[in-house]
C-alpha positions as CSV (number, residue, x, y, z in Angstrom):
1,M,-2.2,28.1,-29.1
2,S,1.1,26.2,-28.9
3,Q,4.1,28.1,-30.2
4,S,7.6,27.0,-31.4
5,S,10.2,26.8,-28.7
6,A,12.5,28.8,-31.0
7,L,10.2,31.8,-30.4
8,Y,10.5,31.7,-26.6
9,P,13.8,30.2,-25.5
10,L,14.8,30.5,-21.9
11,D,18.0,32.4,-21.4
12,H,20.2,30.6,-18.9
13,K,21.2,34.0,-17.5
14,S,17.6,35.1,-16.9
15,T,16.6,35.9,-13.4
16,V,14.2,33.0,-12.5
17,Y,12.1,33.4,-9.3
18,I,10.8,30.0,-8.0
19,A,8.1,30.6,-5.4
20,G,8.1,27.7,-2.9
21,H,11.7,26.7,-3.7
22,R,12.1,24.9,-0.4
23,G,9.1,22.6,-1.0
24,M,9.1,19.3,-2.8
25,V,8.0,20.7,-6.2
26,G,9.9,24.0,-6.1
27,G,13.0,22.2,-4.9
28,A,12.9,19.7,-7.8
29,I,12.4,22.6,-10.3
30,W,15.4,24.5,-8.7
31,R,17.6,21.4,-9.1
32,E,16.5,20.8,-12.7
33,L,17.2,24.4,-13.7
34,S,20.5,24.4,-11.9
35,N,21.5,21.1,-13.6
36,R,20.7,22.8,-16.9
37,G,23.0,25.7,-16.3
38,F,20.7,28.4,-15.1
39,T,22.9,30.8,-13.1
40,N,20.5,33.3,-11.6
41,L,17.9,31.4,-9.6
42,I,16.1,33.3,-6.9
43,G,14.2,32.0,-3.9
44,A,12.9,33.2,-0.6
45,T,11.9,31.1,2.4
46,S,8.6,31.7,4.1
47,Q,10.5,33.3,7.0
48,E,12.2,35.7,4.5
49,L,9.0,36.4,2.6
50,D,5.4,35.7,3.6
51,L,3.7,35.4,0.3
52,R,0.4,36.3,1.9
53,N,1.8,39.7,2.7
54,R,0.9,41.8,-0.3
55,E,3.1,44.7,0.4
56,A,6.1,42.5,1.1
57,V,5.6,40.5,-2.1
58,F,5.4,43.7,-4.2
59,G,8.5,45.0,-2.6
60,F,10.3,41.8,-3.3
61,F,9.4,41.9,-7.0
62,Q,10.5,45.5,-7.2
63,D,13.9,44.5,-5.8
64,V,14.4,41.3,-7.8
65,K,12.6,42.2,-11.1
66,P,12.5,38.5,-12.3
67,D,12.4,37.6,-16.0
68,V,10.6,34.3,-15.3
69,V,8.4,33.3,-12.4
70,I,7.5,29.8,-11.5
71,D,4.7,29.6,-8.9
72,A,5.2,26.4,-7.0
73,A,4.1,27.9,-3.7
74,A,0.9,26.7,-2.0
75,R,-0.6,25.5,1.2
76,V,-1.0,21.8,0.5
77,G,-2.0,18.7,2.3
78,G,-3.8,15.3,2.1
79,I,-7.4,14.5,2.4
80,L,-7.6,15.0,6.2
81,A,-5.9,18.4,6.1
82,N,-8.0,19.6,3.2
83,N,-11.2,18.5,4.9
84,S,-10.2,19.9,8.3
85,Y,-8.9,23.3,7.3
86,P,-10.9,24.4,4.2
87,A,-10.9,28.1,5.2
88,E,-7.1,28.3,5.4
89,F,-6.7,26.3,2.2
90,L,-8.9,28.7,0.3
91,S,-7.7,31.9,1.8
92,D,-3.9,31.2,2.0
93,N,-3.7,29.9,-1.6
94,L,-5.8,32.8,-3.0
95,Q,-3.6,35.3,-1.3
96,I,-0.4,33.6,-2.3
97,Q,-1.2,33.4,-6.0
98,V,-2.9,36.8,-6.3
99,N,0.0,38.5,-4.7
100,I,2.6,36.8,-6.9
101,M,0.7,37.4,-10.1
102,D,-0.2,41.0,-9.3
103,A,3.3,41.7,-8.3
104,A,4.6,40.0,-11.5
105,N,2.3,42.2,-13.6
106,S,3.6,45.3,-11.7
107,V,7.1,44.7,-13.0
108,D,6.1,43.4,-16.4
109,V,7.1,39.8,-16.0
110,D,6.5,38.2,-19.4
111,R,7.0,34.5,-18.6
112,L,5.2,32.8,-15.7
113,L,4.2,29.3,-15.0
114,F,1.4,28.6,-12.5
115,L,1.2,25.1,-11.0
116,G,-2.3,23.9,-10.0
117,S,-3.6,20.5,-9.2
118,S,-5.7,17.8,-10.8
119,C,-8.3,18.3,-8.0
120,I,-9.6,21.3,-10.0
121,Y,-11.6,18.9,-12.1
122,P,-15.1,17.7,-11.4
123,K,-15.4,14.7,-9.0
124,F,-17.2,12.6,-11.7
125,A,-15.3,13.9,-14.7
126,E,-15.1,11.5,-17.6
127,Q,-11.9,9.4,-17.3
128,P,-9.2,10.1,-18.4
129,I,-9.8,13.7,-17.6
130,K,-9.3,16.2,-20.4
131,E,-8.4,19.8,-19.8
132,D,-11.8,21.0,-21.2
133,S,-13.7,19.2,-18.4
134,L,-12.8,22.1,-16.1
135,L,-15.9,23.8,-14.6
136,T,-18.3,21.2,-16.1
137,G,-19.4,19.6,-12.8
138,A,-19.3,19.6,-9.0
139,L,-15.9,19.2,-7.2
140,E,-14.9,16.6,-4.7
141,P,-16.2,18.1,-1.3
142,T,-13.1,17.1,0.7
143,N,-10.8,19.4,-1.2
144,D,-13.2,21.8,-3.0
145,A,-11.7,24.9,-1.2
146,Y,-8.2,24.2,-2.4
147,A,-9.6,23.4,-5.9
148,I,-11.5,26.7,-6.1
149,A,-8.3,28.6,-5.2
150,K,-6.4,26.8,-8.0
151,I,-9.1,27.4,-10.5
152,A,-8.9,31.1,-9.7
153,G,-5.2,31.0,-10.4
154,I,-5.9,29.5,-13.9
155,M,-8.3,32.4,-14.5
156,Q,-5.8,35.0,-13.4
157,V,-3.2,33.5,-15.8
158,Q,-5.8,33.8,-18.6
159,A,-6.9,37.3,-17.6
160,S,-3.3,38.5,-17.6
161,R,-2.6,37.0,-21.0
162,R,-5.8,38.7,-22.3
163,Q,-5.3,42.1,-20.7
164,Y,-1.5,42.5,-20.8
165,G,-0.4,40.1,-23.6
166,R,1.7,38.0,-21.2
167,H,3.2,34.7,-22.1
168,W,1.8,33.1,-19.0
169,I,0.8,29.5,-18.7
170,S,-0.7,27.1,-16.2
171,A,-0.1,23.4,-15.8
172,M,-2.1,20.9,-13.8
173,P,0.0,18.0,-12.3
174,T,-1.5,14.8,-11.1
175,N,-0.6,13.4,-7.6
176,L,3.0,14.1,-6.9
177,Y,5.6,12.4,-4.8
178,G,9.4,12.2,-4.3
179,P,12.3,13.6,-2.3
180,G,11.3,16.5,-0.1
181,D,7.7,15.3,0.3
182,N,5.6,15.9,3.5
183,F,5.6,12.7,5.6
184,H,3.5,14.1,8.4
185,P,1.4,11.2,9.9
186,D,-1.9,13.2,9.6
187,N,-1.5,16.0,7.1
188,S,0.4,14.3,4.3
189,H,-0.7,12.9,0.9
190,V,-1.5,9.2,0.6
191,L,1.9,7.9,-0.8
192,P,4.2,9.5,1.7
193,A,1.8,8.7,4.5
194,L,1.9,5.1,3.5
195,I,5.7,5.1,3.3
196,R,5.9,6.4,6.9
197,R,3.2,4.1,8.2
198,F,4.6,0.9,6.8
199,H,8.2,1.9,7.8
200,E,7.2,2.5,11.4
201,A,5.1,-0.7,11.4
202,K,8.1,-2.7,10.3
203,L,10.3,-1.2,12.9
204,A,7.7,-1.8,15.6
205,G,7.0,-5.3,14.5
206,D,3.2,-4.6,14.0
207,S,1.2,-7.5,12.8
208,E,-1.1,-5.3,10.7
209,V,-1.3,-1.8,9.1
210,V,-4.7,-0.1,8.6
211,M,-5.3,1.9,5.5
212,W,-8.1,4.4,5.0
213,G,-11.3,3.6,3.1
214,T,-12.0,0.7,0.8
215,G,-8.7,0.8,-1.1
216,T,-10.6,0.8,-4.4
217,P,-10.1,4.4,-5.5
218,R,-7.6,4.7,-8.3
219,R,-4.9,7.4,-8.4
220,E,-2.1,8.4,-10.8
221,F,1.3,9.3,-9.4
222,L,4.0,11.4,-11.0
223,Y,7.6,11.5,-9.6
224,V,8.4,15.1,-8.8
225,E,11.6,15.1,-10.9
226,D,9.5,14.2,-14.0
227,L,7.3,17.2,-13.2
228,A,10.3,19.5,-12.9
229,R,11.4,18.4,-16.4
230,A,7.9,19.0,-17.6
231,C,7.9,22.6,-16.2
232,V,11.0,23.5,-18.1
233,F,9.7,21.8,-21.2
234,L,6.4,23.7,-21.1
235,L,8.1,27.1,-20.5
236,E,10.0,26.5,-23.7
237,N,7.4,24.7,-25.8
238,Y,3.9,25.9,-24.8
239,D,2.1,29.2,-25.0
240,S,-1.6,28.9,-24.7
241,P,-4.3,30.3,-22.3
242,E,-5.7,26.8,-21.8
243,T,-4.2,24.8,-18.9
244,I,-2.3,21.7,-19.7
245,N,-2.2,18.3,-17.8
246,V,1.0,16.8,-16.6
247,G,0.8,13.1,-15.5
248,V,1.8,9.6,-16.5
249,G,-1.3,8.4,-18.2
250,D,-1.8,5.4,-16.0
251,D,-3.3,4.8,-12.5
252,I,-3.4,2.3,-9.7
253,S,-5.7,1.4,-6.8
254,I,-4.9,2.7,-3.4
255,R,-4.8,-0.9,-2.2
256,E,-2.3,-1.9,-4.9
257,L,-0.3,1.2,-4.0
258,G,-0.2,0.1,-0.3
259,E,1.1,-3.4,-1.4
260,I,3.9,-1.9,-3.5
261,V,4.9,0.4,-0.6
262,A,4.8,-2.5,1.9
263,A,7.1,-4.6,-0.4
264,T,9.5,-1.6,-1.0
265,V,9.7,-1.0,2.8
266,G,10.0,-4.7,3.6
267,Y,6.8,-4.9,5.7
268,T,5.4,-8.4,5.8
269,G,2.3,-8.1,8.1
270,K,-1.3,-7.9,7.1
271,I,-3.0,-4.8,5.4
272,E,-6.5,-4.0,6.6
273,Q,-8.9,-1.3,5.4
274,D,-10.8,1.1,7.7
275,L,-14.1,1.4,6.0
276,S,-15.2,4.2,8.3
277,K,-12.7,6.6,6.6
278,P,-13.5,8.5,3.4
279,D,-12.3,7.4,0.0
280,G,-12.4,10.7,-1.8
281,T,-12.8,10.8,-5.6
282,P,-13.3,7.3,-7.0
283,R,-10.9,7.8,-9.9
284,K,-8.6,10.7,-11.0
285,L,-6.6,9.9,-14.2
286,L,-5.4,12.7,-16.4
287,D,-5.5,12.7,-20.1
288,I,-1.9,13.7,-21.0
289,S,-2.3,13.5,-24.8
290,R,-1.7,17.2,-25.3
291,I,1.7,17.4,-23.5
292,K,2.7,14.1,-25.1
293,A,1.9,15.5,-28.5
294,L,4.3,18.3,-27.8
295,G,7.1,15.8,-27.2
296,W,7.2,15.3,-23.4
297,A,6.8,12.0,-21.5
298,P,7.6,10.9,-18.0
299,E,10.7,8.8,-17.4
300,I,10.5,7.3,-13.8
301,E,8.3,4.2,-13.3
302,L,6.2,4.1,-10.1
303,E,8.2,1.3,-8.4
304,E,11.5,3.0,-9.0
305,G,10.1,6.4,-7.8
306,I,8.8,4.8,-4.6
307,R,12.2,3.2,-4.0
308,R,14.0,6.5,-4.5
309,T,11.5,8.3,-2.2
310,Y,11.8,5.7,0.5
311,Q,15.6,6.0,0.3
312,W,15.2,9.8,0.8
313,F,12.8,9.2,3.7
314,Q,15.3,6.9,5.4
315,A,18.1,9.4,5.0
316,H,16.1,12.3,6.4
317,N,13.9,10.4,8.9
318,S,15.5,11.8,12.0
319,E,14.8,15.4,11.0
320,L,11.2,14.5,9.9
321,R,10.3,12.5,13.0
322,A,9.1,15.5,15.0
323,K,7.2,17.1,12.1
C-alpha cells in the first residue's frame, strides 16, 4: 500500500522519459518537472519514435536506459472520434503501452507511472466513482475500445509489480483540459470543442450555437497543470498496485459548461441543443478521497482554467486553424 515519500524520493538528476511529451498532458508534466529542477528529461516525437513499433521502442530504451518512465502517450479523442475509430483506439493504445512497459522491464526500470482515463469505469458506476468499481459493470459503448486498452495497461502495471517487484503505479485522471489541448472541430473533447465553436461563432456573428445532446450529462474537469503536479506527487508519495483517481471532486452539466465557455469567449447569441446527437455517460465524477488523504488537492478553479485555456487558444489559433 502507500509508502512514505522518504523511501522513494525522485532524484532531480534521474533520467526521466516522458512518453507523449509533445501532447497536452506530457507537455505539462515536462514543464512541471523542469520547473522543479529536473535536469535530464528525455522525450521523442512520434516522427522520431513510433511507439507502436516494438523493435524501435526496445532499441530506444536500450539507448536511453531511463530511471523513471511516465507514460502519457496515447491515441485520444472525443466522443465522435472514439465512436468512429474503435479499432484504432484499441489497437494503437494497446501497442503503445505494451511496448513501453515491456521495454521498461527489459532495462529494469523501477519507477513508472501509467496514465489512464476515467472512462475505464462502468457506465452506471455509483457516483462519485471509487477505484474499486473497476470491472464491476458494462462500459460506455461510445468509448469502450479505448477503455479496454487502458484497463489492460492497469493490469500490466499490476503484473509487473507482482512478477518483478517494480514500483510501478497507475493513475486515472478525470476529463482534462488546458494549454496544448486538441481543438479539432470534430475529434476533440467537449471543452476545447466548445471553446473553438463559441470563438468562431463570435467572430462570424452567428445568432446561435448548437451543442450536442441534451446538455444534462455531468462532467468533471481537471486543469492539466494540476494533473502534472499530481503526477509528480504520486511518484513521490504513492506505491500501490491499485490505481488511484485524480480529479477535482466536483462536476458540472455540459449545458452549464457551454454557458461558462460562451461567457469567457464573449459570445452573446443563443445556445441550442441537438437532441439527435449522443450524450454519452450520464455522469462521471471521480471519488478523489484517496489522493486527498495523501495530501494532494487541485489548485485551479474551472473558470480560471477555461480563461487560461482560451488565452492559449487565441495565441495559437493561427497554427491550429488547419488541424
